[in-house]
C-alpha positions as CSV (number, residue, x, y, z in Angstrom):
1,X,30.4,32.6,53.0
2,X,32.7,36.0,52.4
3,X,30.2,38.2,53.2
4,X,29.1,36.3,56.2
5,X,33.2,36.7,57.4
6,X,33.1,40.0,56.6
7,X,30.5,41.3,58.7
8,X,31.5,39.3,61.7
9,X,34.9,41.0,61.2
10,X,33.1,43.9,61.0
11,X,31.7,43.6,64.1
12,X,35.0,42.1,65.7
13,X,36.8,45.4,64.8
14,X,34.0,47.6,65.7
15,X,33.9,45.4,69.7
16,X,37.3,46.0,69.8
17,X,37.2,49.8,69.2
18,X,34.5,49.9,71.9
19,X,36.7,47.5,74.1
20,X,39.7,49.6,73.9
21,X,38.1,53.1,74.6
22,X,36.8,51.4,77.4
23,X,39.4,51.1,79.0
24,X,41.4,54.2,77.8
25,X,38.7,56.4,79.5
26,X,38.4,54.2,82.7
27,X,34.6,54.0,81.7
28,X,35.1,50.2,83.1
29,X,38.0,47.9,83.7
30,X,38.6,45.0,86.0
31,X,41.0,43.7,88.8
32,X,44.4,43.2,87.8
33,X,44.2,39.5,88.9
34,X,41.6,38.8,86.8
35,X,43.3,41.0,83.8
36,X,46.5,39.1,84.3
37,X,44.2,35.8,83.8
38,X,42.9,36.8,80.2
39,X,46.4,37.1,78.7
40,X,45.2,35.1,75.8
41,X,42.6,37.9,74.5
42,X,45.9,39.4,72.9
43,X,45.6,36.3,70.5
44,X,42.1,36.7,69.2
45,X,42.5,40.7,69.1
46,X,45.4,40.5,66.9
47,X,43.6,37.5,64.9
48,X,40.9,40.1,64.0
49,X,42.7,43.1,63.1
50,X,44.8,40.5,60.6
51,X,41.9,39.0,59.3
52,X,40.2,42.5,58.6
53,X,42.8,43.1,56.7
54,X,43.4,40.2,55.0
55,X,39.5,41.0,53.6
56,X,40.1,45.3,52.7
57,X,44.1,45.6,52.1
58,X,43.9,49.1,52.3
59,X,46.6,50.7,50.5
60,X,49.8,51.5,53.2
61,X,47.8,50.3,56.1
62,X,50.0,46.6,56.1
63,X,52.8,48.8,58.2
64,X,50.6,50.0,60.6
65,X,49.0,46.4,61.2
66,X,52.3,44.9,61.5
67,X,53.6,47.3,64.4
68,X,50.1,46.4,65.7
69,X,50.9,42.8,65.7
70,X,54.8,43.0,66.7
71,X,52.6,44.8,70.1
72,X,50.5,42.2,70.7
73,X,52.9,39.8,70.1
74,X,55.2,41.6,72.9
75,X,52.1,41.5,75.2
76,X,51.5,38.3,75.1
77,X,54.6,36.6,75.2
78,X,55.8,38.7,78.4
79,X,52.3,38.8,80.1
80,X,52.9,39.9,83.2
81,X,56.4,39.7,83.5
82,X,58.5,42.4,81.3
83,X,58.3,45.7,83.0
84,X,56.2,47.3,80.0
85,X,53.6,44.1,80.2
86,X,53.1,44.9,83.7
87,X,52.6,48.7,83.6
88,X,50.2,48.2,81.2
89,X,48.1,45.2,83.3
90,X,47.9,47.7,86.0
91,X,47.5,50.9,84.5
92,X,44.1,48.5,82.4
93,X,43.2,47.6,85.7
94,X,40.9,48.3,88.5
95,X,43.5,48.7,91.1
96,X,45.6,51.6,89.5
97,X,45.6,54.3,92.2
98,X,47.6,57.1,89.8
99,X,46.9,59.7,87.3
100,X,45.4,58.5,84.3
101,X,45.8,60.9,81.5
102,X,49.0,61.7,82.5
103,X,50.5,58.2,81.6
104,X,51.7,59.1,78.1
105,X,53.1,56.2,77.0
106,X,50.4,54.1,77.4
107,X,47.7,56.4,76.8
108,X,49.4,56.4,73.2
109,X,49.5,52.2,72.9
110,X,46.3,52.0,73.8
111,X,45.1,55.0,71.0
112,X,46.9,53.7,68.5
113,X,45.9,49.7,68.9
114,X,42.3,51.5,69.2
115,X,43.0,53.6,65.9
116,X,43.5,50.1,64.0
117,X,40.9,48.7,65.3
118,X,38.8,51.6,64.4
119,X,40.5,52.1,60.9
120,X,39.4,48.5,60.3
121,X,36.0,48.8,61.5
122,X,36.2,51.3,59.1
123,X,37.4,49.7,56.0
124,X,35.4,47.1,56.5
125,X,31.8,48.9,56.7
126,X,32.8,50.7,53.5
127,X,32.9,46.7,52.0
128,X,29.1,46.6,53.8
129,X,25.9,47.6,52.8
130,X,23.9,49.9,55.1
131,X,21.8,47.5,56.0
132,X,24.5,44.9,57.2
133,X,26.6,47.9,58.7
134,X,23.3,48.9,61.0
135,X,22.7,45.3,61.6
136,X,26.6,45.0,62.3
137,X,26.9,48.2,64.9
138,X,23.0,46.6,66.9
139,X,24.8,43.3,67.4
140,X,28.0,45.3,68.7
141,X,26.5,47.2,70.9
142,X,24.0,44.7,72.5
143,X,27.7,42.0,72.7
144,X,29.5,45.2,74.3
145,X,26.5,45.5,77.3
146,X,26.5,42.0,78.0
147,X,30.0,42.3,78.7
148,X,29.8,45.7,80.7
149,X,26.7,44.3,82.3
150,X,28.4,41.3,83.3
151,X,29.1,41.7,87.2
152,X,25.3,41.2,88.1
153,X,25.0,38.4,85.8
154,X,28.2,37.1,87.2
155,X,27.0,37.3,90.4
156,X,23.7,36.4,90.0
157,X,24.6,33.2,88.4
158,X,27.5,32.2,91.4
159,X,30.1,31.8,88.4
160,X,33.7,32.9,89.0
161,X,35.6,34.2,85.4
162,X,37.8,36.2,85.2
163,X,37.1,38.3,82.4
164,X,33.3,38.8,84.2
165,X,34.8,41.4,86.7
166,X,34.0,44.7,85.2
167,X,33.0,47.6,86.9
168,X,33.5,51.7,87.1
169,X,36.0,53.3,90.0
170,X,32.9,54.9,91.2
171,X,30.6,51.5,91.5
172,X,32.2,48.4,92.6
173,X,30.2,45.9,93.3
174,X,31.8,44.5,96.8
175,X,32.4,40.7,95.4
176,X,34.3,42.8,92.9
177,X,35.9,45.3,95.0
178,X,37.5,42.1,97.2
179,X,39.8,40.7,94.2
180,X,41.6,44.7,94.1
181,X,44.6,44.6,96.2
182,X,47.3,47.8,96.4
183,X,49.9,47.4,93.2
184,X,53.4,46.8,94.5
185,X,56.4,49.4,93.1
186,X,57.3,46.4,90.8
187,X,53.7,46.0,89.2
188,X,53.2,50.0,88.7
189,X,57.0,50.4,87.0
190,X,56.7,54.1,87.7
191,X,58.1,56.5,85.3
192,X,59.0,59.8,87.3
193,X,58.7,61.8,84.9
194,X,54.9,61.1,83.7
195,X,53.3,61.0,87.6
196,X,54.8,64.4,87.8
197,X,52.6,65.8,85.1
198,X,49.3,67.4,85.5
199,X,46.9,66.3,82.9
200,X,43.5,66.8,83.5
């Protein structure tokens, strides 16, 4: 039973790593209104990281995990209410119409969160056999592809599930584009110093 939990935890941590990388790079995102609707994502995200730590208990990792857990509790508790959360939601959505990499606070916060999941993936991976690692990676990539390709699935199925409106800035299906709205100043929570930075 422990091996199965270890393997599933490896898959979830790898999946979260890929998910955060996807949002960090802007490869795929969802409209802001849909992102607001999936606030509960932060609970399994935080739980997966905590379970992974419980399984591997790597030296010196506990304080890092606690910081990540506080981050997720804050986001969950103040979702679309606090200025910081509104900014995170907007930057992570298809609605964001400003620079991506010059928003240093958002980039570093996402990199930190992704780093926790990557570290957990590594610590769990060394506890698995090579065949379990490979199988876990393949399952994760398959699951990731299903979620990333979900706009086609959702459109074909005529279902309206907020988490299935993934698209890239360069390829936005009409039904997803209709969900994108101009951001208000309150949703942007502009940090003028960051907006003036010129980062490629």
